[in-house]
Structure formats: C-alpha cells, structure tokens
LONU-177273 format. One record per residue (C-alpha): residue number from 1; residue in three letters; y, x, z. Coordinates in pm, 1 decimal, always signed. Each point is the difference from the previous one (the first is absolute). Last residue first. Example, Ala and Ser with C-alpha at 12.3 -4.5 7.8 and 13.67 -1.06 7.14 Angstrom:
BEGIN
num / residuo / c2 / c1 / c3
2 / ser / -106.0 / +1367.0 / +714.0
1 / ala / -344.0 / -137.0 / +66.0
REM end
This chain:
BEGIN
num / residuo / c2 / c1 / c3
315 / phe / -499.8 / +14195.0 / -3523.0
314 / thr / -371.0 / +12.5 / -139.5
313 / asp / +162.0 / -171.2 / -330.3
312 / asn / -181.4 / +301.8 / -176.7
311 / lys / +292.6 / +151.9 / -154.4
310 / leu / +240.4 / -0.9 / +323.9
309 / asp / -282.8 / +142.4 / +153.0
308 / asp / -53.4 / +250.2 / -212.2
307 / lys / +386.7 / +74.4 / +18.5
306 / leu / -4.7 / +6.1 / +340.6
305 / arg / -305.9 / +238.4 / +38.2
304 / ala / +177.6 / +238.8 / -242.3
303 / asn / +329.9 / +16.5 / +146.3
302 / leu / -144.3 / +33.7 / +389.1
301 / arg / -200.1 / +288.2 / -168.7
300 / ile / +362.9 / +155.7 / -186.6
299 / ile / +157.2 / -8.0 / +363.6
298 / phe / -296.6 / +164.3 / +163.7
297 / lys / -7.0 / +266.7 / -232.0
296 / his / +345.1 / +87.1 / -17.9
295 / met / +62.6 / -24.8 / +427.4
294 / val / -325.6 / +203.8 / +4.6
293 / ala / +140.7 / +264.3 / -212.1
292 / thr / +343.7 / -14.0 / +149.9
291 / leu / -203.5 / +65.7 / +358.9
290 / ala / -180.1 / +276.1 / -159.4
289 / val / +345.9 / +156.2 / -119.7
288 / lys / +147.0 / -28.9 / +368.2
287 / lys / -319.2 / +164.5 / +142.0
286 / pro / +54.4 / +293.3 / -217.4
285 / lys / -267.9 / +80.9 / -252.6
284 / gly / -225.5 / +285.6 / +37.1
283 / arg / -320.9 / -134.1 / -136.0
282 / glu / -129.8 / -75.4 / +411.6
281 / val / +352.7 / -264.0 / +11.9
280 / leu / -126.0 / -138.1 / -337.9
279 / arg / -340.4 / -79.6 / +102.3
278 / tyr / +110.7 / -148.5 / +337.9
277 / tyr / +213.8 / -232.0 / -135.9
276 / phe / -277.8 / -115.4 / -245.1
275 / ala / -242.7 / -42.0 / +285.4
274 / lys / +217.6 / -195.6 / +182.4
273 / ile / +54.4 / -272.5 / -299.5
272 / ser / -346.0 / -11.5 / -9.0
271 / glu / -73.3 / -75.2 / +384.4
270 / asp / +302.3 / -243.3 / +37.9
269 / tyr / +124.5 / +23.6 / +384.1
268 / arg / +228.5 / +322.2 / +54.0
267 / val / +99.3 / +101.9 / -356.4
266 / leu / +68.5 / -406.7 / -78.0
265 / val / +218.6 / -36.1 / +291.4
264 / met / +235.2 / +309.8 / -133.8
263 / ala / -30.1 / -90.6 / -380.4
262 / cys / +125.5 / -371.2 / +109.5
261 / leu / +293.4 / +202.7 / +175.2
260 / phe / +85.0 / +168.5 / -315.2
259 / leu / +0.5 / -321.3 / -171.6
258 / ala / +254.4 / -212.8 / +187.2
257 / arg / +195.0 / +329.4 / -43.4
256 / lys / -58.5 / +21.3 / -366.3
255 / val / +35.9 / -390.4 / -14.0
254 / pro / +366.8 / +90.0 / +165.4
253 / pro / +86.6 / +254.9 / -195.1
252 / arg / -46.6 / -154.7 / -351.4
251 / gly / -50.3 / +225.4 / -284.4
250 / ser / +132.2 / +346.5 / +196.9
249 / arg / -200.3 / +254.1 / -287.1
248 / thr / -292.4 / +182.8 / +61.4
247 / phe / -95.6 / +375.0 / -1.5
246 / arg / -267.9 / +180.9 / -122.8
245 / arg / +14.2 / +379.1 / +167.3
244 / gly / -13.1 / +245.6 / -311.4
243 / ser / -208.0 / +172.0 / -242.0
242 / leu / +191.1 / +295.7 / -137.8
241 / thr / -203.6 / +173.3 / -265.4
240 / gly / +288.8 / -133.6 / -256.1
239 / ser / +180.2 / -276.9 / +201.4
238 / asp / -188.0 / -312.4 / +224.6
237 / asn / +176.9 / -236.9 / +220.3
236 / ala / -186.4 / -320.9 / -75.7
235 / tyr / +50.5 / -310.1 / +127.2
234 / pro / -152.5 / -261.3 / +230.5
233 / ala / +2.7 / -316.1 / +48.4
232 / val / +120.7 / -89.6 / +334.7
231 / gly / +318.0 / -176.9 / +13.6
230 / ala / -135.3 / -377.6 / +3.4
229 / leu / +170.5 / -63.8 / -356.4
228 / ala / -209.6 / +308.0 / -127.1
227 / ser / -345.9 / -67.9 / +160.4
226 / ile / +104.8 / -362.4 / -126.3
225 / glu / +45.7 / +110.8 / -375.0
224 / arg / -270.9 / +243.1 / +26.3
223 / arg / -269.8 / -212.1 / +112.7
222 / asn / +81.1 / -255.3 / -282.0
221 / leu / +209.3 / -320.5 / +101.7
220 / lys / -68.4 / -360.6 / +52.8
219 / gly / -183.9 / +34.7 / +397.5
218 / leu / +284.0 / +95.3 / +199.0
217 / glu / +348.9 / -46.6 / -208.3
216 / pro / +116.7 / -205.7 / +307.8
215 / leu / +54.2 / +337.4 / +169.2
214 / met / +317.1 / -60.5 / +235.3
213 / gly / -35.2 / -314.6 / +120.5
212 / leu / -369.4 / -30.9 / +14.4
211 / leu / -93.9 / +337.7 / +86.8
210 / leu / +250.0 / -7.8 / +321.3
209 / phe / -118.5 / -322.9 / +124.5
208 / ala / -380.9 / +145.9 / -50.0
207 / thr / +120.3 / +308.3 / +173.8
206 / lys / +85.3 / -166.4 / +296.2
205 / lys / -292.1 / -237.5 / +24.2
204 / ser / -224.9 / +387.3 / -0.2
203 / ile / -153.5 / +113.1 / -289.5
202 / gly / -214.5 / +284.0 / +89.7
201 / arg / -313.2 / -172.4 / -114.4
200 / gln / +61.4 / -286.9 / -262.5
199 / asn / -70.7 / -358.2 / +170.7
198 / leu / +386.5 / -35.8 / +96.7
197 / phe / +108.2 / +27.4 / -367.7
196 / trp / -236.4 / -231.2 / -135.8
195 / cys / +157.1 / -247.2 / +318.5
194 / phe / +382.6 / +69.8 / -176.3
193 / arg / -126.7 / -40.9 / -334.4
192 / lys / -134.7 / -360.6 / +84.1
191 / his / +299.0 / -61.2 / +144.3
190 / leu / +243.3 / +85.4 / -266.8
189 / leu / -218.5 / -228.7 / -226.1
188 / pro / -19.3 / -266.4 / +266.7
187 / asp / +440.4 / +21.7 / +40.0
186 / gln / +27.0 / -218.9 / +353.3
185 / gln / -194.8 / +253.5 / +206.7
184 / ile / +264.8 / +326.0 / -147.6
183 / ile / +268.4 / -175.3 / +95.2
182 / lys / -69.1 / -51.9 / +330.7
181 / glu / -162.2 / +333.6 / +57.6
180 / leu / +339.9 / +143.8 / -79.2
179 / lys / +212.0 / -201.0 / +188.2
178 / gln / -200.0 / +87.1 / +306.6
177 / glu / +25.4 / +389.9 / -160.1
176 / leu / +365.5 / -34.6 / +17.5
175 / leu / +37.6 / -140.4 / +344.9
174 / ala / -207.0 / +285.9 / +159.1
173 / ile / +205.0 / +244.9 / -218.5
172 / glu / +309.0 / -144.9 / +147.9
171 / lys / -140.0 / +25.9 / +383.0
170 / lys / -73.7 / +357.0 / -57.1
169 / ile / +306.8 / +74.6 / -124.3
168 / phe / +192.8 / -163.8 / +261.8
167 / glu / -220.1 / +222.5 / +252.4
166 / ile / +99.0 / +318.3 / -197.0
165 / his / +388.9 / -83.7 / -9.4
164 / lys / -65.9 / -24.5 / +445.7
163 / leu / -185.4 / +309.7 / -34.0
162 / ile / +278.1 / +179.8 / -194.2
161 / thr / +298.1 / -156.6 / +229.6
160 / lys / -213.2 / +137.3 / +317.9
159 / arg / -44.8 / +381.9 / -150.9
158 / ile / +389.6 / -56.1 / -53.9
157 / thr / +96.5 / -72.5 / +345.4
156 / glu / -269.4 / +266.5 / +83.3
155 / glu / +167.0 / +279.3 / -201.4
154 / leu / -237.1 / +182.4 / -203.9
153 / lys / -89.6 / +359.4 / +116.9
152 / pro / -321.1 / +33.1 / -192.0
151 / ala / -95.5 / -272.5 / -291.1
150 / his / -249.4 / -240.9 / +133.8
149 / ser / +230.2 / -298.8 / -97.8
148 / his / +106.3 / +94.0 / -346.4
147 / asn / -363.7 / +8.0 / -113.1
146 / leu / -83.0 / -367.5 / +126.5
145 / glu / +314.0 / -102.2 / -193.7
144 / arg / -102.7 / +182.1 / -301.3
143 / arg / -319.2 / -186.2 / +36.7
142 / met / +182.6 / -279.0 / +29.0
141 / met / +196.6 / -29.6 / -280.4
140 / glu / -295.6 / +111.4 / -217.3
139 / lys / -130.9 / -308.5 / +93.2
138 / leu / +244.3 / -214.3 / -34.7
137 / ala / +12.1 / +118.8 / -392.2
136 / asp / -329.6 / -68.7 / -39.3
135 / leu / +56.2 / -362.6 / +138.7
134 / arg / +310.4 / -28.1 / -247.3
133 / val / -222.9 / +93.3 / -275.6
132 / val / -304.7 / -193.4 / +77.2
131 / tyr / +254.9 / -303.3 / +42.7
130 / pro / +138.3 / +37.9 / -303.7
129 / arg / -356.2 / +77.6 / -224.2
128 / ile / -91.9 / -338.3 / +170.0
127 / asp / +94.0 / -225.6 / -314.4
126 / asn / -215.3 / +194.1 / -266.8
125 / gln / +0.0 / -162.9 / -334.8
124 / val / -70.8 / +333.6 / -173.0
123 / pro / +190.6 / +67.6 / -310.1
122 / ser / -125.9 / +241.2 / -283.2
121 / tyr / +196.1 / +245.3 / -100.9
120 / ile / -152.7 / +185.1 / -323.1
119 / val / -90.7 / +362.8 / +78.1
118 / leu / +169.6 / +317.3 / -207.5
117 / asn / -240.8 / +217.8 / -141.3
116 / lys / +12.9 / -108.3 / -399.5
115 / gln / +362.1 / -63.8 / +56.9
114 / leu / +79.4 / +359.2 / +43.9
113 / val / +281.0 / +41.6 / -241.3
112 / glu / +123.2 / -352.1 / -60.0
111 / gly / +2.4 / -85.4 / +343.2
110 / tyr / +221.7 / +340.7 / +78.2
109 / lys / +217.3 / -80.8 / -262.0
108 / ala / +42.2 / -337.7 / +155.3
107 / leu / +120.4 / +134.4 / +311.7
106 / val / +195.7 / +268.2 / -110.7
105 / gln / +217.4 / -198.4 / -184.5
104 / ala / +70.3 / -235.7 / +341.0
103 / asp / +41.0 / +326.6 / +193.3
102 / leu / +222.2 / +107.1 / -266.5
101 / lys / +192.5 / -330.4 / +85.1
100 / asp / +16.6 / +84.3 / +351.0
99 / thr / +99.3 / +330.2 / -34.4
98 / lys / -141.0 / +283.1 / +59.0
97 / ala / +14.8 / +324.2 / -248.0
96 / leu / -273.1 / +273.2 / -15.2
95 / gln / -207.4 / -154.6 / -268.9
94 / gly / -206.7 / +316.5 / -98.7
93 / thr / -313.9 / -184.9 / -90.8
92 / ala / -214.7 / +140.7 / +247.4
91 / lys / +249.0 / -56.2 / +251.0
90 / met / +57.2 / -364.4 / -50.1
89 / phe / -374.4 / -34.5 / -11.1
88 / gly / -19.4 / +142.8 / +341.3
87 / lys / +236.8 / -218.0 / +99.7
86 / val / -143.2 / -330.8 / -148.8
85 / arg / -326.9 / +166.1 / +202.9
84 / arg / +178.6 / -1.4 / +359.7
83 / gly / +162.2 / -316.1 / -84.7
82 / glu / -318.1 / -203.1 / -32.2
81 / ala / +12.2 / -272.3 / -333.0
80 / arg / -52.4 / -361.1 / +87.8
79 / his / -205.0 / -63.5 / -294.8
78 / val / +111.9 / -401.0 / -151.5
77 / tyr / -163.0 / -206.1 / -277.7
76 / phe / +198.7 / -310.8 / -47.2
75 / gly / -178.7 / -336.1 / +58.0
74 / ala / +328.0 / -185.7 / +180.3
73 / lys / -136.2 / +41.8 / +303.3
72 / cys / -76.2 / +363.0 / -17.2
71 / phe / +399.4 / +51.4 / -107.6
70 / glu / +93.5 / -197.1 / +312.4
69 / lys / -190.0 / +203.3 / +282.7
68 / val / +107.1 / +335.4 / -163.9
67 / cys / +345.0 / -69.7 / -3.9
66 / leu / -34.2 / -159.4 / +338.2
65 / asp / -188.0 / +275.3 / +170.4
64 / glu / +199.7 / +325.1 / -134.3
63 / tyr / +244.9 / -5.9 / +288.7
62 / gly / -300.2 / +78.4 / +201.9
61 / gly / +36.7 / +349.2 / +75.2
60 / thr / +122.2 / +85.6 / -382.7
59 / leu / -292.6 / -7.0 / -190.0
58 / asp / +61.8 / +77.5 / -392.5
57 / ile / -74.3 / -327.8 / -210.2
56 / ile / -130.8 / +50.0 / -338.0
55 / val / -54.5 / -294.0 / -238.0
54 / leu / -245.4 / +17.6 / -272.4
53 / leu / +88.2 / -167.9 / -318.1
52 / lys / -278.9 / -0.4 / -302.7
51 / lys / -177.5 / -348.7 / +162.4
50 / asp / +320.0 / -144.0 / +10.1
49 / pro / +110.6 / -216.6 / +230.8
48 / ser / +343.9 / -167.7 / -105.5
47 / leu / +373.5 / +160.2 / +129.1
46 / gly / +286.2 / -285.6 / +24.5
45 / lys / -139.1 / -169.1 / +296.3
44 / ile / -59.8 / +409.9 / +167.1
43 / trp / +394.4 / +14.9 / +38.2
42 / ala / +24.4 / -370.3 / +191.0
41 / lys / -303.3 / +84.8 / +196.7
40 / ile / +128.0 / +326.2 / +139.8
39 / ser / +396.8 / -165.2 / +45.1
38 / lys / -137.0 / -269.0 / +239.2
37 / gln / -253.4 / +195.8 / +169.2
36 / asn / +235.3 / +282.2 / +141.5
35 / asn / +45.0 / +362.1 / -106.9
34 / glu / +310.1 / -62.7 / -262.0
33 / val / -69.9 / +150.9 / -352.4
32 / gln / +127.1 / +255.3 / -190.3
31 / ile / -131.9 / +35.4 / -360.8
30 / phe / -2.8 / +299.4 / -213.1
29 / glu / -88.4 / -44.9 / -359.8
28 / gly / -238.3 / +172.9 / -257.0
27 / thr / -109.5 / -237.7 / -169.2
26 / gln / -414.7 / -4.5 / +14.7
25 / ser / +60.0 / +294.9 / +299.4
24 / val / +125.9 / -314.9 / +254.8
23 / phe / +177.0 / +221.4 / +241.8
22 / cys / +97.8 / -171.8 / +377.9
21 / asp / +195.5 / +86.5 / +283.9
20 / ile / -75.2 / -217.6 / +270.0
19 / lys / +249.3 / -99.7 / +282.1
18 / asp / +102.0 / -39.4 / +357.8
17 / lys / -268.8 / +219.8 / +209.4
16 / ser / -67.6 / +191.9 / -263.0
15 / val / -288.9 / -3.6 / -303.5
14 / asp / -32.4 / +185.7 / -344.7
13 / ile / -155.2 / -210.2 / -216.5
12 / gly / -159.9 / +157.7 / -378.9
11 / ile / -120.6 / -262.6 / -240.3
10 / phe / -227.4 / +117.1 / -234.4
9 / ser / -90.8 / -76.4 / -412.1
8 / asn / -308.3 / +154.1 / -146.7
7 / phe / -306.5 / -86.9 / +278.9
6 / lys / -357.3 / +56.0 / -151.3
5 / lys / -178.9 / -205.0 / +323.0
4 / phe / -260.7 / +163.6 / +284.9
3 / asp / -139.5 / -287.1 / +231.6
2 / ser / -11.1 / +223.9 / +240.4
1 / met / +162.2 / +369.7 / -51.9
REM end
C-alpha cells in the first residue's frame, strides 16, 4: 500500500443513490445519511481527521464520488473498495447475509484486516475526464451502429435511420473533440502532457485524449500499479504441476482498448517492439497473448519515461 499507515479505527460506508449507510468501528454505531453534499458535510463536521482512522467507501457506479470527495477535502484517509474484492472477503469470512448496515460493517472489517494491502485514494484534479468518458461512449455507440448497419436482411428503412444516427454521432464526436482541444490549450500543464503523449510513438491524438482523461495517474505510480489500472497486468494461474496461462483483469476498459490499438501500431512500426512480439509468437504464444504482453511493456515504458521527465523537469 502506498504511504502505509497503521490504522486502528475504521468507518465503513455502503453507498446507494439516495443514502449512505455508515458503520463506525470505534463506537459500534450505525448512521444513515442522505447522499447529498449538505447532509454529508454536516455529518463529517462532527468527525475529526485522525491519522489512525481509515474510511472505506464502496464503489457504486459513481454514486460514491460525492462522499469520497467530501472526506478527502476534510483531510481523511480514504480507500475506495472494489465490490468484487469485498464480496470475496465476505465469502471468506462466512458473511452470507446482506443488508446495507451489514455491508457497511463488513467494509469496516475489510479495512481493518486488509489495511496493509489497500491503496489510499489520492484525488487527481482532472477537468477533462467527463468529456473523455462521453467521447468514449459515443465512439462505442457508433461502433455498434456501424455493425448494425451491415447486418444481413436489414430493412432498408431501418438501415437509413441507423445511417442517419451515425452521421449525428460523428458530428457530436467532432464537436466534443474540439471542446477537449480548447480545454487542453487553455491549461498549460494539460497542454504540456498532451504534447508529450503526441511525441510518443504509437499514440494518436484520440489516444492522448483518453490517457489524459482516464489514466491521470500515469507517471505517478510504480509499474505494477499502473499496469493493473490499465488492465494489462499478468496474473499467475498455477496449481501443483500445472502452469496455466497468465490472465489479466478488467482494469479500465477504455484504456485497455486504446492500448490494444497502440500495440497494433507498434508491432508494425517499432522495430524493438516488433522483435519482442515475434519472439513471443515463435515461442508458441498465441498472438492475442503476445499483443497483451506488448500492451503491458508499452504502458510500463510510457510510465517510466513520464516519471523520469517529471523528475528531471524536462516534461
């Protein structure tokens, strides 16, 4: 865990759209607060940021953002807990029942037991992320519509409506990209980083947008952390004498898709990457696995370069 502290008290927070259920380990009390800024701020005012206190907030599709933001602003240590990991912890501890109160209590226990392995959340100022998320959603929508437009036995009337929708999406994408460029040009730090990305082989303007908005931690984490965030870290799958194929976890899917396109370009035009890729293929690795290895190598190299440039102030 980065910046590890020894915590002895914990607040578990289960988040839903309209409310948050909280469990305070020190007092054993349960508290329910409306999920809005006024209510959360009022509750936090009654708490004091203690270096021995860790707040564990579950990820709930964005509904947790306000709670995370307010606790960070108030100076608390916060960990954003992945639902998959918490569910695994519940199964391991025999916790089968599920209510919002119990979930909050489990989150506090999760923080207590696994605190050495938890990453403390560090807020990153990123004004372009909402635009990048929307841009990625529009591109995914256009991809689906293009596939639909080529479907066999499609009624011509329906095809025309799909093509009309595609044209509309293209215009929206162009407008959004113009807006992004304008925001980046007005922010010196964002503009410097954007130009830095464009100077790296294999990165297009669209990929630079995505890395700026969806992976702001680049250059600030170690190689394991950044590859895990990007969804390209290899995990072992061995048992006894069996040595299974390594696998990756989801990470941030838009970043992973962008890295795949970068890998395709690099395999064609970067001699060292091309040699690395074909060595893996010649050793019997499936091409998809070899491409994932290229993605992993590329993001680690990119992270190291940016970290060095930031350190040496050559960025």
